[in-house]
Backbone as JSON Lines, residues from 0, in Angstrom:
{"i":0,"aa":"M","n":[97.01,72.17,231.01],"ca":[97.37,71.64,229.71],"c":[97.06,70.17,229.67]}
{"i":1,"aa":"N","n":[96.33,69.72,228.68],"ca":[95.98,68.31,228.56],"c":[97.11,67.57,227.88]}
{"i":2,"aa":"P","n":[97.36,66.33,228.31],"ca":[98.4,65.56,227.67],"c":[97.95,65.13,226.27]}
{"i":3,"aa":"P","n":[98.9,64.9,225.36],"ca":[98.49,64.41,224.03],"c":[97.89,63.02,224.17]}
{"i":4,"aa":"A","n":[96.94,62.71,223.31],"ca":[96.29,61.41,223.36],"c":[97.31,60.32,223.06]}
{"i":5,"aa":"G","n":[97.11,59.18,223.65],"ca":[97.98,58.03,223.46],"c":[97.27,56.81,223.99]}
{"i":6,"aa":"A","n":[98.01,55.84,224.5],"ca":[97.44,54.63,225.09],"c":[97.2,54.89,226.57]}
{"i":7,"aa":"I","n":[96.0,54.53,227.03],"ca":[95.65,54.74,228.44],"c":[94.97,53.49,229.0]}
{"i":8,"aa":"L","n":[95.27,53.22,230.25],"ca":[94.69,52.09,230.96],"c":[93.76,52.63,232.05]}
{"i":9,"aa":"I","n":[92.54,52.11,232.09],"ca":[91.59,52.49,233.13],"c":[91.28,51.24,233.96]}
{"i":10,"aa":"V","n":[91.59,51.32,235.26],"ca":[91.29,50.22,236.16],"c":[90.25,50.75,237.17]}
{"i":11,"aa":"E","n":[89.04,50.31,236.97],"ca":[87.88,50.82,237.76],"c":[86.89,49.69,237.92]}
{"i":12,"aa":"D","n":[86.47,49.4,239.17],"ca":[85.53,48.3,239.38],"c":[84.08,48.71,239.2]}
{"i":13,"aa":"D","n":[83.78,49.99,239.13],"ca":[82.43,50.47,238.87],"c":[82.21,50.43,237.35]}
{"i":14,"aa":"D","n":[81.37,49.51,236.9],"ca":[81.17,49.29,235.47],"c":[80.7,50.56,234.75]}
{"i":15,"aa":"A","n":[79.76,51.28,235.34],"ca":[79.22,52.48,234.7],"c":[80.28,53.56,234.55]}
{"i":16,"aa":"L","n":[81.06,53.8,235.6],"ca":[82.11,54.82,235.53],"c":[83.21,54.42,234.56]}
{"i":17,"aa":"R","n":[83.58,53.14,234.56],"ca":[84.61,52.66,233.64],"c":[84.16,52.86,232.19]}
{"i":18,"aa":"T","n":[82.91,52.5,231.89],"ca":[82.37,52.66,230.54],"c":[82.3,54.12,230.14]}
{"i":19,"aa":"Q","n":[81.86,54.97,231.08],"ca":[81.75,56.42,230.79],"c":[83.14,56.99,230.5]}
{"i":20,"aa":"L","n":[84.13,56.66,231.3],"ca":[85.5,57.14,231.08],"c":[86.06,56.65,229.73]}
{"i":21,"aa":"L","n":[85.83,55.37,229.44],"ca":[86.29,54.81,228.17],"c":[85.72,55.56,226.98]}
{"i":22,"aa":"R","n":[84.43,55.77,226.98],"ca":[83.79,56.48,225.86],"c":[84.29,57.9,225.73]}
{"i":23,"aa":"A","n":[84.4,58.6,226.86],"ca":[84.83,60.0,226.81],"c":[86.28,60.11,226.33]}
{"i":24,"aa":"L","n":[87.14,59.21,226.77],"ca":[88.54,59.26,226.34],"c":[88.69,58.84,224.88]}
{"i":25,"aa":"E","n":[87.92,57.85,224.44],"ca":[87.98,57.43,223.04],"c":[87.53,58.55,222.11]}
{"i":26,"aa":"R","n":[86.56,59.35,222.57],"ca":[86.13,60.49,221.74],"c":[87.24,61.52,221.61]}
{"i":27,"aa":"R","n":[88.17,61.52,222.53],"ca":[89.33,62.45,222.49],"c":[90.56,61.75,221.93]}
{"i":28,"aa":"D","n":[90.36,60.69,221.16],"ca":[91.4,59.98,220.43],"c":[92.39,59.21,221.3]}
{"i":29,"aa":"W","n":[92.03,58.84,222.51],"ca":[92.86,57.98,223.33],"c":[92.62,56.54,222.91]}
{"i":30,"aa":"H","n":[93.66,55.72,222.9],"ca":[93.53,54.28,222.68],"c":[93.38,53.64,224.06]}
{"i":31,"aa":"C","n":[92.18,53.17,224.4],"ca":[91.85,52.77,225.76],"c":[91.94,51.26,225.98]}
{"i":32,"aa":"H","n":[92.44,50.92,227.17],"ca":[92.43,49.55,227.69],"c":[91.74,49.63,229.04]}
{"i":33,"aa":"A","n":[91.02,48.57,229.41],"ca":[90.31,48.64,230.67],"c":[90.39,47.32,231.42]}
{"i":34,"aa":"A","n":[90.34,47.44,232.75],"ca":[90.31,46.29,233.64],"c":[89.42,46.67,234.82]}
{"i":35,"aa":"S","n":[88.83,45.64,235.45],"ca":[87.93,45.91,236.55],"c":[88.48,45.43,237.9]}
{"i":36,"aa":"S","n":[89.66,44.82,237.89],"ca":[90.24,44.33,239.15],"c":[91.76,44.31,239.05]}
{"i":37,"aa":"V","n":[92.4,44.09,240.16],"ca":[93.86,43.99,240.18],"c":[94.31,42.81,239.33]}
{"i":38,"aa":"D","n":[93.67,41.66,239.47],"ca":[94.04,40.5,238.69],"c":[93.87,40.7,237.2]}
{"i":39,"aa":"D","n":[92.75,41.34,236.8],"ca":[92.53,41.65,235.37],"c":[93.64,42.56,234.84]}
{"i":40,"aa":"C","n":[94.0,43.54,235.63],"ca":[95.05,44.49,235.22],"c":[96.4,43.79,235.07]}
{"i":41,"aa":"L","n":[96.76,42.97,236.05],"ca":[98.03,42.27,236.0],"c":[98.08,41.29,234.8]}
{"i":42,"aa":"A","n":[96.95,40.73,234.43],"ca":[96.89,39.85,233.26],"c":[96.99,40.66,231.97]}
{"i":43,"aa":"L","n":[96.46,41.88,231.97],"ca":[96.45,42.72,230.77],"c":[97.81,43.4,230.52]}
{"i":44,"aa":"L","n":[98.53,43.77,231.55],"ca":[99.79,44.53,231.39],"c":[100.78,43.88,230.41]}
{"i":45,"aa":"P","n":[101.07,42.59,230.5],"ca":[102.06,42.0,229.58],"c":[101.64,42.02,228.12]}
{"i":46,"aa":"T","n":[100.34,42.17,227.83],"ca":[99.86,42.17,226.47],"c":[99.93,43.54,225.8]}
{"i":47,"aa":"L","n":[100.18,44.59,226.59],"ca":[100.22,45.94,226.05],"c":[101.57,46.26,225.46]}
{"i":48,"aa":"E","n":[101.57,46.94,224.3],"ca":[102.83,47.35,223.68],"c":[103.34,48.68,224.24]}
{"i":49,"aa":"T","n":[102.42,49.64,224.41],"ca":[102.77,50.94,224.97],"c":[101.68,51.35,225.96]}
{"i":50,"aa":"L","n":[102.08,52.27,226.86],"ca":[101.12,52.8,227.79],"c":[101.62,54.17,228.22]}
{"i":51,"aa":"D","n":[100.83,55.2,227.87],"ca":[101.22,56.58,228.17],"c":[100.64,57.07,229.49]}
{"i":52,"aa":"A","n":[99.47,56.53,229.86],"ca":[98.81,56.97,231.09],"c":[97.97,55.83,231.66]}
{"i":53,"aa":"A","n":[97.75,55.94,232.96],"ca":[96.92,54.94,233.65],"c":[96.09,55.65,234.71]}
{"i":54,"aa":"I","n":[94.81,55.3,234.75],"ca":[93.91,55.82,235.77],"c":[93.54,54.61,236.66]}
{"i":55,"aa":"L","n":[93.98,54.67,237.9],"ca":[93.77,53.55,238.82],"c":[92.82,53.94,239.95]}
{"i":56,"aa":"D","n":[91.76,53.18,240.1],"ca":[90.86,53.39,241.22],"c":[91.56,52.87,242.48]}
{"i":57,"aa":"L","n":[91.45,53.61,243.57],"ca":[92.11,53.21,244.82],"c":[91.45,51.97,245.42]}
{"i":58,"aa":"N","n":[90.13,51.98,245.49],"ca":[89.39,50.85,246.09],"c":[88.81,49.99,244.98]}
{"i":59,"aa":"L","n":[89.39,48.82,244.8],"ca":[88.92,47.9,243.78],"c":[88.34,46.67,244.5]}
{"i":60,"aa":"G","n":[87.12,46.82,244.98],"ca":[86.52,45.75,245.77],"c":[87.29,45.59,247.06]}
{"i":61,"aa":"H","n":[87.85,44.4,247.24],"ca":[88.67,44.14,248.44],"c":[90.14,44.42,248.19]}
{"i":62,"aa":"D","n":[90.48,44.82,246.96],"ca":[91.89,45.07,246.61],"c":[92.17,46.56,246.67]}
{"i":63,"aa":"N","n":[93.47,46.87,246.67],"ca":[93.94,48.25,246.73],"c":[94.61,48.59,245.42]}
{"i":64,"aa":"G","n":[94.13,49.62,244.75],"ca":[94.7,50.02,243.48],"c":[96.14,50.49,243.57]}
{"i":65,"aa":"L","n":[96.59,50.87,244.76],"ca":[97.98,51.31,244.93],"c":[98.95,50.18,244.59]}
{"i":66,"aa":"T","n":[98.52,48.93,244.74],"ca":[99.41,47.8,244.44],"c":[99.74,47.71,242.94]}
{"i":67,"aa":"L","n":[98.97,48.4,242.11],"ca":[99.2,48.35,240.66],"c":[100.23,49.38,240.18]}
{"i":68,"aa":"I","n":[100.53,50.38,241.0],"ca":[101.45,51.43,240.55],"c":[102.8,50.86,240.19]}
{"i":69,"aa":"T","n":[103.37,50.04,241.07],"ca":[104.7,49.48,240.83],"c":[104.75,48.61,239.58]}
{"i":70,"aa":"P","n":[103.83,47.64,239.37],"ca":[103.9,46.86,238.15],"c":[103.7,47.69,236.87]}
{"i":71,"aa":"V","n":[102.82,48.7,236.93],"ca":[102.59,49.54,235.75],"c":[103.87,50.28,235.41]}
{"i":72,"aa":"L","n":[104.5,50.9,236.42],"ca":[105.71,51.69,236.17],"c":[106.91,50.79,235.86]}
{"i":73,"aa":"A","n":[106.91,49.56,236.35],"ca":[108.02,48.63,236.01],"c":[107.97,48.29,234.52]}
{"i":74,"aa":"R","n":[106.77,48.11,234.0],"ca":[106.62,47.77,232.57],"c":[106.7,49.01,231.67]}
{"i":75,"aa":"F","n":[106.16,50.14,232.13],"ca":[106.14,51.37,231.35],"c":[106.61,52.54,232.25]}
{"i":76,"aa":"P","n":[107.93,52.73,232.37],"ca":[108.46,53.75,233.29],"c":[108.0,55.19,233.02]}
{"i":77,"aa":"A","n":[107.68,55.52,231.78],"ca":[107.26,56.89,231.44],"c":[105.75,57.1,231.57]}
{"i":78,"aa":"C","n":[105.04,56.09,232.01],"ca":[103.56,56.18,232.14],"c":[103.21,57.14,233.25]}
{"i":79,"aa":"R","n":[102.23,57.99,232.97],"ca":[101.72,58.92,233.98],"c":[100.55,58.23,234.69]}
{"i":80,"aa":"V","n":[100.72,57.96,235.97],"ca":[99.71,57.24,236.75],"c":[98.9,58.22,237.57]}
{"i":81,"aa":"L","n":[97.59,58.13,237.42],"ca":[96.65,58.94,238.2],"c":[95.85,58.01,239.09]}
{"i":82,"aa":"V","n":[95.87,58.26,240.39],"ca":[95.05,57.5,241.33],"c":[93.76,58.29,241.52]}
{"i":83,"aa":"L","n":[92.63,57.61,241.33],"ca":[91.32,58.24,241.43],"c":[90.56,57.53,242.54]}
{"i":84,"aa":"T","n":[90.02,58.29,243.49],"ca":[89.32,57.65,244.61],"c":[88.13,58.45,245.09]}
{"i":85,"aa":"G","n":[87.17,57.76,245.6],"ca":[86.02,58.4,246.21],"c":[86.25,58.66,247.71]}
{"i":86,"aa":"Y","n":[87.34,58.13,248.22],"ca":[87.63,58.25,249.64],"c":[89.03,58.8,249.84]}
{"i":87,"aa":"G","n":[89.24,60.02,249.38],"ca":[90.56,60.62,249.43],"c":[91.02,60.91,250.85]}
{"i":88,"aa":"S","n":[92.31,60.71,251.07],"ca":[92.89,61.03,252.37],"c":[94.36,61.4,252.14]}
{"i":89,"aa":"I","n":[94.91,62.14,253.05],"ca":[96.3,62.54,252.93],"c":[97.23,61.3,252.97]}
{"i":90,"aa":"P","n":[97.03,60.35,253.87],"ca":[97.9,59.17,253.87],"c":[97.9,58.39,252.56]}
{"i":91,"aa":"S","n":[96.71,58.23,251.94],"ca":[96.67,57.48,250.69],"c":[97.28,58.29,249.55]}
{"i":92,"aa":"A","n":[97.14,59.63,249.59],"ca":[97.78,60.47,248.58],"c":[99.3,60.38,248.7]}
{"i":93,"aa":"V","n":[99.79,60.43,249.91],"ca":[101.24,60.31,250.14],"c":[101.73,58.95,249.67]}
{"i":94,"aa":"A","n":[101.0,57.89,250.04],"ca":[101.4,56.54,249.62],"c":[101.43,56.42,248.09]}
{"i":95,"aa":"A","n":[100.44,57.01,247.42],"ca":[100.38,56.94,245.96],"c":[101.59,57.65,245.34]}
{"i":96,"aa":"T","n":[101.89,58.85,245.81],"ca":[103.01,59.59,245.22],"c":[104.34,58.94,245.55]}
{"i":97,"aa":"R","n":[104.47,58.35,246.72],"ca":[105.71,57.63,247.07],"c":[105.94,56.44,246.17]}
{"i":98,"aa":"R","n":[104.86,55.82,245.74],"ca":[105.0,54.66,244.85],"c":[105.23,55.07,243.4]}
{"i":99,"aa":"G","n":[105.06,56.38,243.13],"ca":[105.35,56.85,241.77],"c":[104.17,57.43,241.01]}
{"i":100,"aa":"A","n":[103.02,57.55,241.66],"ca":[101.86,58.12,240.97],"c":[102.15,59.57,240.6]}
{"i":101,"aa":"H","n":[101.73,59.94,239.4],"ca":[101.9,61.29,238.88],"c":[100.97,62.26,239.58]}
{"i":102,"aa":"N","n":[99.75,61.8,239.91],"ca":[98.78,62.66,240.52],"c":[97.74,61.84,241.24]}
{"i":103,"aa":"Y","n":[96.87,62.53,241.98],"ca":[95.87,61.9,242.82],"c":[94.64,62.78,242.81]}
{"i":104,"aa":"L","n":[93.46,62.23,242.5],"ca":[92.22,62.99,242.45],"c":[91.11,62.27,243.22]}
{"i":105,"aa":"T","n":[90.22,63.07,243.8],"ca":[89.05,62.46,244.45],"c":[87.85,62.55,243.51]}
{"i":106,"aa":"K","n":[87.0,61.54,243.63],"ca":[85.75,61.51,242.84],"c":[84.75,62.38,243.55]}
{"i":107,"aa":"P","n":[83.82,62.97,242.87],"ca":[83.67,62.98,241.41],"c":[84.67,63.94,240.78]}
{"i":108,"aa":"A","n":[85.23,63.51,239.68],"ca":[86.17,64.35,238.92],"c":[85.7,64.41,237.49]}
{"i":109,"aa":"S","n":[85.72,65.58,236.91],"ca":[85.29,65.75,235.51],"c":[86.41,65.23,234.61]}
{"i":110,"aa":"L","n":[86.07,65.02,233.36],"ca":[87.07,64.57,232.39],"c":[88.16,65.63,232.26]}
{"i":111,"aa":"A","n":[87.78,66.89,232.3],"ca":[88.78,67.97,232.23],"c":[89.73,67.88,233.41]}
{"i":112,"aa":"D","n":[89.22,67.6,234.6],"ca":[90.08,67.44,235.8],"c":[91.04,66.28,235.62]}
{"i":113,"aa":"I","n":[90.53,65.16,235.11],"ca":[91.34,63.97,234.91],"c":[92.46,64.26,233.9]}
{"i":114,"aa":"L","n":[92.11,64.84,232.76],"ca":[93.09,65.15,231.75],"c":[94.13,66.15,232.26]}
{"i":115,"aa":"A","n":[93.68,67.13,233.02],"ca":[94.62,68.11,233.6],"c":[95.56,67.43,234.58]}
{"i":116,"aa":"A","n":[95.04,66.49,235.4],"ca":[95.86,65.77,236.36],"c":[96.89,64.89,235.69]}
{"i":117,"aa":"L","n":[96.57,64.42,234.48],"ca":[97.53,63.61,233.71],"c":[98.52,64.49,232.95]}
{"i":118,"aa":"G","n":[98.23,65.78,232.89],"ca":[99.04,66.7,232.09],"c":[100.28,67.19,232.8]}
{"i":119,"aa":"D","n":[100.67,68.39,232.42],"ca":[101.9,69.02,232.88],"c":[101.74,69.58,234.28]}
{"i":120,"aa":"N","n":[102.65,69.21,235.18],"ca":[102.59,69.71,236.56],"c":[103.74,70.66,236.86]}
{"i":121,"aa":"T","n":[104.24,71.35,235.83],"ca":[105.31,72.3,236.07],"c":[104.72,73.5,236.79]}
{"i":122,"aa":"P","n":[105.54,74.31,237.5],"ca":[105.01,75.41,238.3],"c":[104.12,76.37,237.52]}
{"i":123,"aa":"E","n":[104.4,76.62,236.25],"ca":[103.55,77.57,235.5],"c":[102.2,76.98,235.17]}
{"i":124,"aa":"H","n":[102.02,75.66,235.28],"ca":[100.73,75.04,235.0],"c":[100.02,74.57,236.27]}
{"i":125,"aa":"T","n":[100.63,74.72,237.42],"ca":[100.03,74.3,238.68],"c":[99.11,75.42,239.19]}
{"i":126,"aa":"P","n":[97.85,75.11,239.51],"ca":[96.97,76.16,240.01],"c":[97.46,76.71,241.34]}
{"i":127,"aa":"T","n":[97.15,77.98,241.57],"ca":[97.56,78.61,242.83],"c":[96.69,78.08,243.96]}
{"i":128,"aa":"L","n":[97.29,77.99,245.12],"ca":[96.58,77.52,246.29],"c":[95.96,78.69,247.02]}
{"i":129,"aa":"P","n":[94.88,78.47,247.74],"ca":[94.29,79.56,248.52],"c":[95.24,79.98,249.65]}
{"i":130,"aa":"D","n":[95.05,81.23,250.1],"ca":[95.91,81.75,251.18],"c":[95.66,81.04,252.51]}
{"i":131,"aa":"A","n":[94.45,80.55,252.71],"ca":[94.09,79.9,253.97],"c":[93.48,78.55,253.66]}
{"i":132,"aa":"P","n":[93.58,77.62,254.59],"ca":[92.92,76.33,254.36],"c":[91.41,76.51,254.31]}
{"i":133,"aa":"P","n":[90.71,75.55,253.69],"ca":[89.25,75.67,253.63],"c":[88.66,75.77,255.01]}
{"i":134,"aa":"S","n":[87.55,76.48,255.13],"ca":[86.91,76.63,256.42],"c":[86.35,75.29,256.87]}
{"i":135,"aa":"L","n":[86.19,75.17,258.16],"ca":[85.62,73.94,258.72],"c":[84.22,73.71,258.2]}
{"i":136,"aa":"E","n":[83.45,74.79,258.08],"ca":[82.1,74.69,257.57],"c":[82.07,74.12,256.15]}
{"i":137,"aa":"R","n":[83.0,74.6,255.33],"ca":[83.06,74.11,253.94],"c":[83.42,72.65,253.91]}
{"i":138,"aa":"L","n":[84.42,72.24,254.67],"ca":[84.83,70.83,254.7],"c":[83.69,69.93,255.18]}
{"i":139,"aa":"E","n":[82.98,70.39,256.22],"ca":[81.88,69.6,256.75],"c":[80.78,69.49,255.69]}
{"i":140,"aa":"W","n":[80.46,70.58,255.05],"ca":[79.39,70.59,254.04],"c":[79.75,69.65,252.87]}
{"i":141,"aa":"E","n":[81.0,69.72,252.4],"ca":[81.41,68.88,251.29],"c":[81.4,67.41,251.66]}
{"i":142,"aa":"H","n":[81.82,67.11,252.91],"ca":[81.79,65.72,253.36],"c":[80.36,65.2,253.44]}
{"i":143,"aa":"I","n":[79.46,65.99,253.98],"ca":[78.06,65.6,254.08],"c":[77.52,65.36,252.68]}
{"i":144,"aa":"Q","n":[77.83,66.22,251.74],"ca":[77.33,66.06,250.36],"c":[77.86,64.78,249.72]}
{"i":145,"aa":"R","n":[79.14,64.44,249.96],"ca":[79.68,63.21,249.41],"c":[78.97,61.98,250.0]}
{"i":146,"aa":"V","n":[78.78,62.0,251.33],"ca":[78.1,60.88,251.96],"c":[76.66,60.76,251.49]}
{"i":147,"aa":"L","n":[75.95,61.89,251.36],"ca":[74.59,61.87,250.83],"c":[74.56,61.31,249.4]}
{"i":148,"aa":"D","n":[75.52,61.74,248.58],"ca":[75.58,61.25,247.22],"c":[75.85,59.74,247.17]}
{"i":149,"aa":"D","n":[76.72,59.27,248.07],"ca":[76.99,57.83,248.14],"c":[75.77,57.0,248.49]}
{"i":150,"aa":"H","n":[74.82,57.65,249.2],"ca":[73.58,56.96,249.6],"c":[72.38,57.43,248.8]}
{"i":151,"aa":"D","n":[72.65,57.97,247.59],"ca":[71.59,58.39,246.67],"c":[70.57,59.32,247.32]}
{"i":152,"aa":"G","n":[71.05,60.2,248.19],"ca":[70.18,61.2,248.81],"c":[69.38,60.7,250.0]}
{"i":153,"aa":"N","n":[69.59,59.46,250.41],"ca":[68.85,58.89,251.53],"c":[69.42,59.46,252.84]}
{"i":154,"aa":"I","n":[68.64,60.33,253.48],"ca":[69.1,61.04,254.69],"c":[69.32,60.07,255.83]}
{"i":155,"aa":"S","n":[68.45,59.1,256.0],"ca":[68.59,58.18,257.12],"c":[69.87,57.35,256.99]}
{"i":156,"aa":"A","n":[70.13,56.83,255.77],"ca":[71.34,56.04,255.56],"c":[72.59,56.89,255.7]}
{"i":157,"aa":"A","n":[72.56,58.14,255.21],"ca":[73.7,59.02,255.33],"c":[73.95,59.37,256.8]}
{"i":158,"aa":"A","n":[72.89,59.61,257.57],"ca":[73.03,59.91,258.98],"c":[73.68,58.74,259.74]}
{"i":159,"aa":"R","n":[73.27,57.51,259.41],"ca":[73.89,56.33,260.03],"c":[75.37,56.27,259.72]}
{"i":160,"aa":"T","n":[75.75,56.54,258.47],"ca":[77.14,56.5,258.06],"c":[77.95,57.59,258.78]}
{"i":161,"aa":"L","n":[77.33,58.77,258.92],"ca":[78.01,59.88,259.57],"c":[78.02,59.72,261.11]}
{"i":162,"aa":"G","n":[77.2,58.83,261.63],"ca":[77.15,58.59,263.07],"c":[76.41,59.68,263.83]}
{"i":163,"aa":"I","n":[75.42,60.28,263.13],"ca":[74.62,61.32,263.78],"c":[73.14,60.98,263.6]}
{"i":164,"aa":"H","n":[72.3,61.63,264.37],"ca":[70.86,61.4,264.26],"c":[70.35,62.03,262.95]}
{"i":165,"aa":"R","n":[69.31,61.44,262.41],"ca":[68.73,61.94,261.14],"c":[68.29,63.39,261.25]}
{"i":166,"aa":"R","n":[67.68,63.77,262.37],"ca":[67.23,65.15,262.53],"c":[68.41,66.12,262.61]}
{"i":167,"aa":"T","n":[69.5,65.7,263.2],"ca":[70.69,66.54,263.26],"c":[71.22,66.78,261.84]}
{"i":168,"aa":"L","n":[71.23,65.74,261.04],"ca":[71.67,65.9,259.64],"c":[70.73,66.81,258.89]}
{"i":169,"aa":"Q","n":[69.43,66.7,259.09],"ca":[68.48,67.59,258.44],"c":[68.71,69.04,258.84]}
{"i":170,"aa":"R","n":[69.0,69.28,260.1],"ca":[69.29,70.66,260.55],"c":[70.55,71.19,259.87]}
{"i":171,"aa":"R","n":[71.57,70.36,259.79],"ca":[72.8,70.82,259.15],"c":[72.61,71.1,257.68]}
{"i":172,"aa":"L","n":[71.76,70.32,257.03],"ca":[71.49,70.54,255.61],"c":[70.74,71.85,255.37]}
{"i":173,"aa":"K","n":[69.94,72.26,256.35],"ca":[69.22,73.53,256.24],"c":[70.16,74.73,256.38]}
{"i":174,"aa":"K","n":[71.31,74.5,257.0],"ca":[72.31,75.58,257.23],"c":[73.34,75.58,256.12]}
{"i":175,"aa":"R","n":[72.91,75.49,254.91],"ca":[73.84,75.44,253.78],"c":[74.7,76.71,253.78]}
{"i":176,"aa":"P","n":[76.04,76.56,253.68],"ca":[76.91,77.74,253.66],"c":[76.61,78.62,252.44]}
{"i":177,"aa":"S","n":[76.65,79.89,252.62],"ca":[76.42,80.83,251.53],"c":[77.74,81.09,250.81]}
{"i":178,"aa":"A","n":[77.68,81.75,249.67],"ca":[78.87,82.08,248.91],"c":[79.86,82.91,249.72]}
{"i":179,"aa":"S","n":[79.35,83.78,250.58],"ca":[80.24,84.62,251.39],"c":[81.03,83.79,252.4]}
{"i":180,"aa":"D","n":[80.48,82.63,252.8],"ca":[81.2,81.75,253.71],"c":[82.45,81.17,253.03]}
{"i":181,"aa":"Y","n":[82.44,81.13,251.71],"ca":[83.57,80.56,250.98],"c":[84.6,81.6,250.59]}
{"i":182,"aa":"D","n":[84.39,82.86,250.9],"ca":[85.31,83.92,250.5],"c":[86.73,83.65,250.99]}
{"i":183,"aa":"R","n":[86.88,83.17,252.2],"ca":[88.22,82.93,252.73],"c":[88.92,81.77,252.03]}
{"i":184,"aa":"D","n":[88.15,80.93,251.29],"ca":[88.73,79.77,250.58],"c":[89.32,80.17,249.22]}
{"i":185,"aa":"R","n":[89.02,81.36,248.75],"ca":[89.52,81.77,247.44],"c":[90.93,82.36,247.55]}
{"i":186,"aa":"P","n":[91.77,82.15,246.5],"ca":[93.08,82.77,246.55],"c":[92.93,84.3,246.54]}
{"i":187,"aa":"A","n":[93.87,84.96,247.17],"ca":[93.84,86.43,247.23],"c":[94.02,87.02,245.84]}
{"i":188,"aa":"D","n":[93.27,88.07,245.56],"ca":[93.35,88.74,244.25],"c":[94.54,89.71,244.31]}
{"i":189,"aa":"P","n":[95.56,89.5,243.44],"ca":[96.72,90.39,243.51],"c":[96.41,91.81,243.08]}
{"i":190,"aa":"A","n":[95.26,92.03,242.42],"ca":[94.9,93.38,241.98],"c":[94.41,94.24,243.14]}
{"i":191,"aa":"R","n":[94.0,93.61,244.27],"ca":[93.49,94.39,245.4],"c":[94.58,95.01,246.21]}
């Protein structure tokens, strides 16, 4: 369920992503405010009359977007805060929720994912979890794809980041998991 449109704050240091989010949310009747850094956000907060939602990037240059959760919620206690990051981890997700974040998403996230994460998290609207954790092959493949995407498909740069030889990365890319490899990652069908 998507939340009703209202006032939303987007704090993102990537100009292209911030502009894309602004345009997409404005088309859905959100009243958008934007900042590109922690300092810009802290300067903007006192000028806002209302704030229904906030999308905070975790890595804002050398700053940490988690530091903005407390000031946002202090000024607007009912604000739904979503932490969005390209480098998701369990410790940062736990830290975000402990500070009061409503939800936590990893990039790339579609607008539908973002709106759903800002929406209702009651049990009837929470998606079911798979019966088993994702397979190691799937996690490895997804990580490799994220690193490759971060380096615009440059295999040599991605291999350096992953700490493996370029040829090893090329071999792993040739072993793309098939759909049947992901069967164990799907929730069990109650009809079976």
